[in-house]
N, C-alpha and C positions, 0 to 999 in steps of 0.2 A: 876760471878766467872771466874777467868782467867784460861785458860788452861795452863797446865804446859809447861813452855818454851815460853809462849806468850809475857812475858815482854822482854825476850831476843830478840824475833823477832822484837818487836816494837822499842827496842833500836837500833837494827841494821838498821831498816828502817830509823830512824831519822838521823843516822850518816853515812848512805851510800851515797857516792858522785857520784855514777854512774847515767848517764842520764842528767847531767847538760849541757853538750855540745848540746844535742838534744834540750833541752828547750831553750838554747841560740840561736840555729839555727832557732827555730820556731819564736822567737822574731825578729831576724835579717831578716828572710824571709818576715815577715809581713811588716817590714820597707822598705825592698827592693821593695816589691810589691807596697807599697804606692808611693815610689819614681818613680817606673816605670810607674805607672798609671798617676802620675802628669806629667811626661815627655811625655808620650803618649798623654795626654790631651793637653799639650802645642803644640805638633806637629799637632794634629788634629785642634786645634783652629787656628794655623798659616795657615795651608793648606786651611781650610774653609774660613778664612778671605782673603787669597790670591785669592781664586777662586771667592769670592764675589767682591773683588776689580777689578779683571780682567773683570768680567761681567759688572761692573759699567763703567769702562774705555772704554771698547769696545762699549757699548751702547751709551755713550756720544760722542765719536769720530765719530762713524758711523752716528749718528743723526745730528751732527753739519755740516757734509758735505752738508746736504740739505739746510743749511742756508748761508747767510742771506735770509730771506723770510718773507713776511707778513702773510703767512699761515703756522701754525705750524704742520699741519697734516702730511706732508711728513716726517718731522724730527721725530715726535712721532712714526710713523709707522716703520721707520728705527730702532729706539731704541728698539721697541718690537721685531723686527726681529732678532737683534743681541743678545738680552737677551735670546731668545729661542735657537739660535745657540750655545750659551755658557752654555746651561744646565738648564735654568729656565723653569719650567713647565708653560704651557699656563694658568693654573688655578691661578697661582700666579702673573700674569702680571697685571699692573694697567689698569683701564678702560679708563682712559684719562689722558692727561698731566695737570700739574699745570702751569698756565700762570702767568708770573711775569713781571712787568714794570721796575724794577730796580734791582741792585745788592743786596740791603738789603733784598728785598722780596725773592729773590732767596736763599740767605743764611739762612733765617729764615724758609724756607718751609720744612725743614727736622727736625726741632727741636722736633716736637711731633710725629715723625714717630713711628708706632706700632712695636711690637716685631716680627711680621711676615708680612712685608710690603715692597713693592718697589714703589718708587715715581720717576717720570720723570718730571723735572721742565724745562720749556722752557721760556727764558726771553730775555729782551733787556737791554744791559749794555753799548753799545758803542755809539749808535746814539744820545742818549739824548731825550729830549722832542720833540715830533713831528715826531720821527722816527717810521714808522709803521713796521719795519722789526725786527724779532727776530734774535738774534746772539749767544745765549748761551744756552747750554744744561747741566743740572746737574742731575745726576742719584744717588739716595740714596737707599741703600739696608740694611735691618735689618732682621735677622732671627735667629732662635734657632739652636745651635750646640750641638749635643749629646756628653757627656763626660763620662769618666769612673770613675774617682776618686770621683766625686760628687754623683755617684750612691750609694756609701756607706753611704752618709748622707741623701739620699732620694731626692736630688735636681734633678739630672739627665740631666739638660740642662744649657747652657750658651748662652748669646746673643752675636752675632758678627755683626759688622756694616762696611759698605764700602760706600765711597762717591767719585765721580769723576765729574769734570766740564770741559767742552771744549768750546772754543770760536771760531767763524769763522767771520773774518772781512776783510776789504780791506787791502791789502798789503801796508806797508808804506816804504818798502825798497826792492830793487832787483837789479840784473844786468839788463842792458838795451841795446837796439840797439843804433847805432851811429846816431840816428835820434830823433827828439823831436817834440812834438805837441805844438802849441802856443794857449793859451786860449783867446778867444774874451772877456770873462768876468772873470778876475782873482779873483774877490772878491765873485763870486757866488760859494761857496764851502760848503754849508750845507743844509741839508734837510729843506724844508719849504721856501727856497728862490726861487725867480724867476730870471732866467738868461737871459741876453741880448744875442741875436744871430745875427751875421752878415749875413742876408739873401740875400743880393744882391752882396756881395763880394767887397764892396768899402773900406774895412779896418776899418770901425767904426760901432757902433751899435746905431746910433742916428736917423736913419730913422724911419718913421712911421711903427709900427708893430714889430720893432726889440727889443725895450726895454721891458724887462720882458716877453719875448715871450715864454719861456719854463721853466718848473720846473727843479729844480736841479736833481731830480731823472731821468728825461728824457734827459736833456742836461747839464751835469755837466760842470761848467766853461764856459758855452756858446758853448760847442762843440757838434754838432748835429750828432748822429750816422747814420742819413739818408743821410749825405753828404759825398761825396768822399773827402778823405784827400790826396792831392798830396804831394810828397816830392821833393824838389829841382826843382820847376817849373820856371826855368830861368837860363840863362847863366851868369856866373861870379858873381852871387849873389844867395841868397836863395829865393828871390821872385821877380817877375816881376811886381806885382801889389801892391796896398795898403794892400790887403788881403794876409796873409801868414799863411796857415794852419800848415805847418811843415817845419823844417830846419834840416840840417845835423850838427852834433856836434862831436867833438873828445872825445868820451866817453871812448875809450880804448887806446889812444895814437895818435900821430900826423902823423904818416907815412901812406902811402897808404896800406901797408901790415897790419898795425894795424886796419885800416878801414875795410878791407876785413875780417880779423879774427874776428872782433867784430860782423859782420853780421852772419858769419857761426857758431860762438860760440867757435872758436878755440883760442881766445885771452886769454892769461894768466893774462894780466894786470887787475887791479881793475877797474870795471865799475859800481860798485854799487852806486845807488843814493837813498837818503832817503828824504821823503816828509818833507818839512819845512827847509831843509838845503839849503845853497847857495853853488854853485859849480862854479869853475872857469874853463871854457872850451873854446876851440877855435871853433868859428862858421865857419864851413868849407866853403870856397868860391868855385866857379865853380859848374857845374852841376853834375860832377862825374859820368856821364852817362855810359861810357864804364866800369869803375871799378865796379859800382853798378850792372849793368846788368850781367857782367861775373860772379861776385860773387854769385848773386842770381841764376844763371844757375847752378853753382856748388852746391849750397845748395839744389836746387831741385833734381839734380841727386843723391846726397848723401842720399836723402830721398825717392828714388824710384819714382820720379815724373819728369823724363826727358821729358815726353810728355806734361807737364804742364796741366794735367787734373784738377789741383786745381785752375786754373785761374778763375776769375770772370769777365764776360763780362760787364764792367762798362759803363753805358750810362749817364753821368752827364749832368745836365741842366746848360748851360753856363750863362743863364739869372738869375739863382737862386743859384749862388755860389756853383755849384756842387751837387745840390740836386739830389738824385738817389734813391728815396724811393721804386720804383718798383723792383729794383735789390736787395735792402736790405731786403725787405719783401718776395720776391719770388712769386710764387713757381717754377720758371723756372729751368731747369737742370743746367744752368750755373750761377744761381743766388747765392747770399751769403748763404742762409740757407742750401742749398744742400751741399755746400762744407764745411761749418763750422762744420757740423755734421759728416763728413767723417774722420775717424781716419788717413787716408793717408795724409790729409791736415793739421794735427795738427802743423806741422813744420812752417806753414804760420802764426800761431798765435804768435806774438812776443810782447815784452814790450817796450813801449816808455815812456820817461819822459815827463811830461807836465811842461814846463818851462816858466818863464817870466823874461824879461829884464826890471827891475822895473823902469828904467829911461825913458822908452818909454810908452806912454799912451796905445799903442796896444800890448805891451810886446815883440815886434819884436826886436831882437838884431842886431846891425850892424856886419859886418864881422870882424874877429879878436878875440882876447882874451877878454872874457866878464865874469862878475859875474852874474849868473842866479839863480833865486829862483825856487826850485823844488816845484810846487804847487800840484802835483799829479802824478799818474802813470796810464797807460792805456794799455789794450790789443788791439793790432792792427792786422787786417788780411791783409796780402800782397796780393792784388788782381792780380797784374801783374806788368811788368816792360818793359822798352824799351831801346834801344841804337841807336845812341850815345847821343841823346839829348831828351829834353822833347817833348811830343806828345799831341794831342788834342782829344777831344771826344764831343759828343752831345747826345741828347735824341734818335736819330735815328742810330748813329754810335758809337760803343764802342771805348774806348781810343786806338788810333793807330797812327802810323807815317803818315798815309795817310790823316789824318784830320788836317787841319791848326789850331793850338792852338790859333792863334791870330784873327781868323775870327769871325765876330759878331755871337753870339749865341753858339759858341763853348767854351769849357772849357779846360784850361791847366791842363793836368793830371800829369805833371812832368816827372821825369825819372822812378819813381816807385809810385804806388798809392794803396790805400786800404781804409778800413773802421775801425772805432773804434767799439769795441765789448763790450756789457754789459753781465755780468754773465758768462764769459768764462775763462777757465784756459789757460795759455800760454803753449808753448812747454816746455818740462821738463828740457831743458838746462838752463832755467832762475832760478837763485837762489833766491827764495822769502824769505823775512826776516821781521819779526815783524808785528804785527797787528796795524793798524792806529787807532787814536782816534775818527775818524769820517768816515762814509761810503763814498765810491766813486764807483758808478756803473760801471765805466770803469776799475777799478783796479782789478788785480788778487785777489782771495780770499785765505787767509792764515788760516789754521786750527791748533789750538794748544791746548794741554791738560794743563790746568792751575791749576788743583787741583787733 
């Protein structure tokens, strides 16, 4: 039974338009909330992915600095260190690296990564078969990211992924000094090869014990790091004997001021050499003694070394083509290891091009304009210099003007002399460029993020 007036009330309720705006606002608010949640989720996904990408890139770049190396443990430890520094919990770190022998294995190593997992892959991609050194680090991160919009559907999480790869290898291009090293064995340029070494300094490698005397990793291109490398050891020419370890070249221009500026790094002209290219340069005649010595004095003073505390007391064996193993290995105070590890002496670490005049069997170019093949690059430690002309040294007396360079048993140290270094970075003023396709232990190392 209807109460009197009930039908009127019901009719009024059905036709009353009040409250429609409130209902519409409710629907609009719900839509706005969904859109806001989606936008917030997108921002959270982006930030979480960016954080993970930063962690992967930092780990790969930090780790590859430890390479090339046949032992991956240093690179792996550095990757873990930088993952933690960038917010990864220790409990989430991988227990060990995944080692890979080629690029395909490296690429596939992250295909089946779990939803909450980090992988560090350390591999060899540049040296090819027979190369024992790792050169690439790839870091893969996959983890869950909490989101808001999916909470409404009961999902609650989404997976984000990040991958970064970095390579470290021998530099194939850089600015260089106006000096160049001459390779005794131009064709010994790959891991696994045995290089010929000129052990007696007669300009060839045909004598007993010289052919195949040293592995490429120890003596690339037949250049021995335990032998003193003199530059400009002779008047009016680049070499006085059949053996010619180094020459002066016009890498930055033909004038005397260009030569000086090329040594100090003040030269604006292009001096970049790339491995495999041919370059047309003037092979500088004369011993350039005073110009070289004065310029190196200026370079030392500009780097806080006016007292020449970075000099290495070189005692080359004149009967063994400048062999100076005791100074190279140390551990004397004036020996090479003490100075090469001193930051003050970093300016002494310079880059030489290793060049070959292909028309000559021993790669030595004549004076004048020549086309030379750049077979490699090398970091060179400037041990000392003299003026106005070349000086001598022996196993008992370090290179000095008081030693007759032409006397039996003595070695001609040139107007400046030094040693080729392995595994060292040059002074920062050298502009390293591109990674070479094959390792070279003398070359500076270039590190690059490639993925």
